[in-house]
SEVEX-383475 format. One record per residue (C-alpha): residue in one letter; residue number from 1; x, y, z. Coordinates in steps of 0.001 Angstrom, whole numbers. Example, Ala and Ser with C-alpha at 12.3 -4.5 7.8 and 13.67 -1.06 7.14 Angstrom:
BEGIN
<node><res>A</res><n>1</n><u>12300</u><v>-4500</v><w>7800</w></node>
<node><res>S</res><n>2</n><u>13670</u><v>-1060</v><w>7140</w></node>
This chain:
BEGIN
<node><res>M</res><n>1</n><u>127</u><v>-67</v><w>-232</w></node>
<node><res>F</res><n>2</n><u>2208</u><v>2465</v><w>956</w></node>
<node><res>H</res><n>3</n><u>4616</u><v>1646</v><w>-2224</w></node>
<node><res>E</res><n>4</n><u>1878</u><v>2890</v><w>-4547</w></node>
<node><res>V</res><n>5</n><u>841</u><v>5636</v><w>-2167</w></node>
<node><res>A</res><n>6</n><u>4430</u><v>6905</v><w>-2501</w></node>
<node><res>G</res><n>7</n><u>4693</u><v>5817</v><w>-6028</w></node>
<node><res>E</res><n>8</n><u>1647</u><v>8372</v><w>-7402</w></node>
<node><res>A</res><n>9</n><u>3358</u><v>11029</v><w>-5373</w></node>
<node><res>L</res><n>10</n><u>6274</u><v>11255</v><w>-6637</w></node>
<node><res>R</res><n>11</n><u>5208</u><v>10655</v><w>-10044</w></node>
<node><res>V</res><n>12</n><u>2690</u><v>13484</v><w>-9158</w></node>
<node><res>L</res><n>13</n><u>5514</u><v>15696</v><w>-7608</w></node>
<node><res>D</res><n>14</n><u>7976</u><v>14861</v><w>-10979</w></node>
<node><res>V</res><n>15</n><u>10876</u><v>13403</v><w>-8827</w></node>
<node><res>P</res><n>16</n><u>12740</u><v>11463</v><w>-11539</w></node>
<node><res>K</res><n>17</n><u>13310</u><v>7793</v><w>-10692</w></node>
<node><res>D</res><n>18</n><u>16414</u><v>6563</v><w>-9882</w></node>
<node><res>L</res><n>19</n><u>16410</u><v>3481</v><w>-11367</w></node>
<node><res>P</res><n>20</n><u>15892</u><v>3128</v><w>-15089</w></node>
<node><res>D</res><n>21</n><u>12238</u><v>1457</v><w>-16752</w></node>
<node><res>T</res><n>22</n><u>13849</u><v>-1309</v><w>-18424</w></node>
<node><res>A</res><n>23</n><u>16244</u><v>-3554</v><w>-16888</w></node>
<node><res>P</res><n>24</n><u>19900</u><v>-3492</v><w>-18484</w></node>
<node><res>E</res><n>25</n><u>21564</u><v>-6121</v><w>-20182</w></node>
<node><res>P</res><n>26</n><u>23327</u><v>-8300</v><w>-18829</w></node>
<node><res>E</res><n>27</n><u>26468</u><v>-8461</v><w>-20195</w></node>
<node><res>T</res><n>28</n><u>26700</u><v>-3778</v><w>-19805</w></node>
<node><res>Q</res><n>29</n><u>25706</u><v>-4874</v><w>-15854</w></node>
<node><res>V</res><n>30</n><u>28445</u><v>-7518</v><w>-15649</w></node>
<node><res>A</res><n>31</n><u>31306</u><v>-4759</v><w>-17254</w></node>
<node><res>D</res><n>32</n><u>29800</u><v>-2238</v><w>-15081</w></node>
<node><res>L</res><n>33</n><u>30374</u><v>-3672</v><w>-12126</w></node>
<node><res>N</res><n>34</n><u>34013</u><v>-4647</v><w>-13230</w></node>
<node><res>D</res><n>35</n><u>35068</u><v>-1970</v><w>-14442</w></node>
<node><res>V</res><n>36</n><u>37057</u><v>44</v><w>-11999</w></node>
<node><res>S</res><n>37</n><u>38515</u><v>1981</v><w>-13825</w></node>
<node><res>I</res><n>38</n><u>38754</u><v>6070</v><w>-13937</w></node>
<node><res>P</res><n>39</n><u>39073</u><v>7287</v><w>-17368</w></node>
<node><res>D</res><n>40</n><u>40241</u><v>10975</v><w>-17218</w></node>
<node><res>L</res><n>41</n><u>42754</u><v>9999</v><w>-14018</w></node>
<node><res>D</res><n>42</n><u>46058</u><v>10792</v><w>-15027</w></node>
<node><res>S</res><n>43</n><u>48228</u><v>8899</v><w>-13025</w></node>
<node><res>S</res><n>44</n><u>51195</u><v>10273</v><w>-13869</w></node>
<node><res>Q</res><n>45</n><u>50528</u><v>13208</v><w>-11571</w></node>
<node><res>P</res><n>46</n><u>50856</u><v>12863</v><w>-7890</w></node>
<node><res>S</res><n>47</n><u>47308</u><v>12477</v><w>-5963</w></node>
<node><res>I</res><n>48</n><u>46153</u><v>15005</v><w>-3125</w></node>
<node><res>L</res><n>49</n><u>48129</u><v>12437</v><w>-671</w></node>
<node><res>E</res><n>50</n><u>51044</u><v>12509</v><w>-1958</w></node>
<node><res>E</res><n>51</n><u>51401</u><v>16494</v><w>-2823</w></node>
<node><res>A</res><n>52</n><u>50710</u><v>16690</v><w>907</w></node>
<node><res>A</res><n>53</n><u>53301</u><v>14958</v><w>2440</w></node>
<node><res>S</res><n>54</n><u>55707</u><v>16280</v><w>-367</w></node>
<node><res>Q</res><n>55</n><u>55399</u><v>19440</v><w>1331</w></node>
<node><res>P</res><n>56</n><u>56839</u><v>20561</v><w>4902</w></node>
<node><res>Q</res><n>57</n><u>54991</u><v>21007</v><w>7974</w></node>
<node><res>P</res><n>58</n><u>54448</u><v>24254</v><w>9102</w></node>
<node><res>V</res><n>59</n><u>55769</u><v>23487</v><w>13011</w></node>
<node><res>P</res><n>60</n><u>54766</u><v>25833</v><w>15558</w></node>
<node><res>P</res><n>61</n><u>56688</u><v>27859</v><w>17699</w></node>
<node><res>A</res><n>62</n><u>57548</u><v>26948</v><w>21114</w></node>
<node><res>A</res><n>63</n><u>56752</u><v>29692</v><w>23395</w></node>
<node><res>P</res><n>64</n><u>59563</u><v>32286</v><w>24627</w></node>
<node><res>M</res><n>65</n><u>61073</u><v>31614</v><w>28373</w></node>
<node><res>V</res><n>66</n><u>61964</u><v>35033</v><w>28798</w></node>
<node><res>P</res><n>67</n><u>65427</u><v>34894</v><w>30990</w></node>
<node><res>A</res><n>68</n><u>65565</u><v>36919</v><w>33587</w></node>
<node><res>A</res><n>69</n><u>69361</u><v>36209</v><w>35470</w></node>
<node><res>Q</res><n>70</n><u>71177</u><v>34174</v><w>35954</w></node>
<node><res>D</res><n>71</n><u>69635</u><v>31964</v><w>38832</w></node>
<node><res>G</res><n>72</n><u>66358</u><v>31280</v><w>36883</w></node>
<node><res>I</res><n>73</n><u>63476</u><v>32631</v><w>34057</w></node>
<node><res>Q</res><n>74</n><u>60730</u><v>35461</v><w>35230</w></node>
<node><res>A</res><n>75</n><u>57226</u><v>34004</v><w>35651</w></node>
<node><res>P</res><n>76</n><u>54717</u><v>34592</v><w>33340</w></node>
<node><res>N</res><n>77</n><u>51915</u><v>36756</v><w>34475</w></node>
<node><res>F</res><n>78</n><u>48554</u><v>34320</v><w>35555</w></node>
<node><res>E</res><n>79</n><u>46851</u><v>37378</v><w>37229</w></node>
<node><res>G</res><n>80</n><u>42702</u><v>37482</v><w>35782</w></node>
<node><res>L</res><n>81</n><u>43452</u><v>34642</v><w>34280</w></node>
<node><res>S</res><n>82</n><u>40516</u><v>31296</v><w>34547</w></node>
<node><res>K</res><n>83</n><u>41911</u><v>27820</v><w>35875</w></node>
<node><res>R</res><n>84</n><u>41804</u><v>26299</v><w>32605</w></node>
<node><res>A</res><n>85</n><u>43701</u><v>29111</v><w>31284</w></node>
<node><res>V</res><n>86</n><u>46289</u><v>29303</v><w>33505</w></node>
<node><res>V</res><n>87</n><u>46570</u><v>25725</v><w>33288</w></node>
<node><res>A</res><n>88</n><u>47124</u><v>25744</v><w>29404</w></node>
<node><res>E</res><n>89</n><u>49057</u><v>29034</v><w>29569</w></node>
<node><res>A</res><n>90</n><u>51761</u><v>27331</v><w>32032</w></node>
<node><res>Q</res><n>91</n><u>51730</u><v>23681</v><w>29833</w></node>
<node><res>A</res><n>92</n><u>52138</u><v>25987</v><w>26784</w></node>
<node><res>Q</res><n>93</n><u>55311</u><v>27254</v><w>28117</w></node>
<node><res>G</res><n>94</n><u>56547</u><v>24210</v><w>30090</w></node>
<node><res>F</res><n>95</n><u>55708</u><v>25726</v><w>33652</w></node>
<node><res>A</res><n>96</n><u>54449</u><v>23939</v><w>36814</w></node>
<node><res>V</res><n>97</n><u>51263</u><v>25255</v><w>38593</w></node>
<node><res>L</res><n>98</n><u>50095</u><v>24510</v><w>41968</w></node>
<node><res>L</res><n>99</n><u>46677</u><v>25715</v><w>41917</w></node>
<node><res>S</res><n>100</n><u>43985</u><v>26580</v><w>45087</w></node>
<node><res>G</res><n>101</n><u>40291</u><v>28363</v><w>45304</w></node>
<node><res>V</res><n>102</n><u>38568</u><v>29040</v><w>42901</w></node>
<node><res>G</res><n>103</n><u>37478</u><v>31855</v><w>40328</w></node>
<node><res>I</res><n>104</n><u>39673</u><v>34147</v><w>38559</w></node>
<node><res>A</res><n>105</n><u>43290</u><v>33855</v><w>39667</w></node>
<node><res>R</res><n>106</n><u>43807</u><v>36714</v><w>41956</w></node>
<node><res>T</res><n>107</n><u>47790</u><v>36379</v><w>43113</w></node>
<node><res>Q</res><n>108</n><u>50383</u><v>34225</v><w>42224</w></node>
<node><res>Q</res><n>109</n><u>53957</u><v>33328</v><w>44563</w></node>
<node><res>P</res><n>110</n><u>56393</u><v>34231</v><w>42698</w></node>
<node><res>P</res><n>111</n><u>54801</u><v>37037</v><w>41636</w></node>
<node><res>P</res><n>112</n><u>54657</u><v>37907</v><w>37687</w></node>
<node><res>G</res><n>113</n><u>58035</u><v>38886</v><w>36291</w></node>
<node><res>G</res><n>114</n><u>59620</u><v>37834</v><w>39075</w></node>
<node><res>I</res><n>115</n><u>62473</u><v>34873</v><w>39283</w></node>
<node><res>L</res><n>116</n><u>61983</u><v>31373</v><w>39063</w></node>
<node><res>R</res><n>117</n><u>64011</u><v>29163</v><w>39799</w></node>
<node><res>P</res><n>118</n><u>64619</u><v>25526</v><w>37462</w></node>
<node><res>G</res><n>119</n><u>62339</u><v>22875</v><w>39557</w></node>
<node><res>E</res><n>120</n><u>60011</u><v>25581</v><w>40962</w></node>
<node><res>R</res><n>121</n><u>56388</u><v>25770</v><w>41028</w></node>
<node><res>I</res><n>122</n><u>53804</u><v>28465</v><w>40169</w></node>
<node><res>R</res><n>123</n><u>51178</u><v>29123</v><w>43299</w></node>
<node><res>V</res><n>124</n><u>48446</u><v>30765</v><w>41896</w></node>
<node><res>G</res><n>125</n><u>45804</u><v>31210</v><w>44520</w></node>
<node><res>F</res><n>126</n><u>41888</u><v>32018</v><w>43108</w></node>
<node><res>A</res><n>127</n><u>39078</u><v>33904</v><w>44214</w></node>
<node><res>K</res><n>128</n><u>35197</u><v>34997</v><w>43011</w></node>
């Protein structure tokens, strides 16, 4: 029943048929199924994947660590950032952080621009 109603609706709406009215000859059908070649494909040109592999990939620049003194580097300014932003920036710059509290970064030790010795963690306090 559905087939008849849907078929009539498609005919009224003038939707073209997917399949031809007459079945193709068996020889043509077998030849089409076995033919996997693409006539316009030129094998002498590199494929998209080969082109992408041959091009140099851009390397993102490393986050600069600003040397402040001979015994360490300057601590970045995390004040006013969310926890997510602090963690992302610390990971990008290679710093270890200790987080406490909830909200926005209000305090940090060592302070922004202070000397951070190798292996030292930055303590960041958050408040609402």
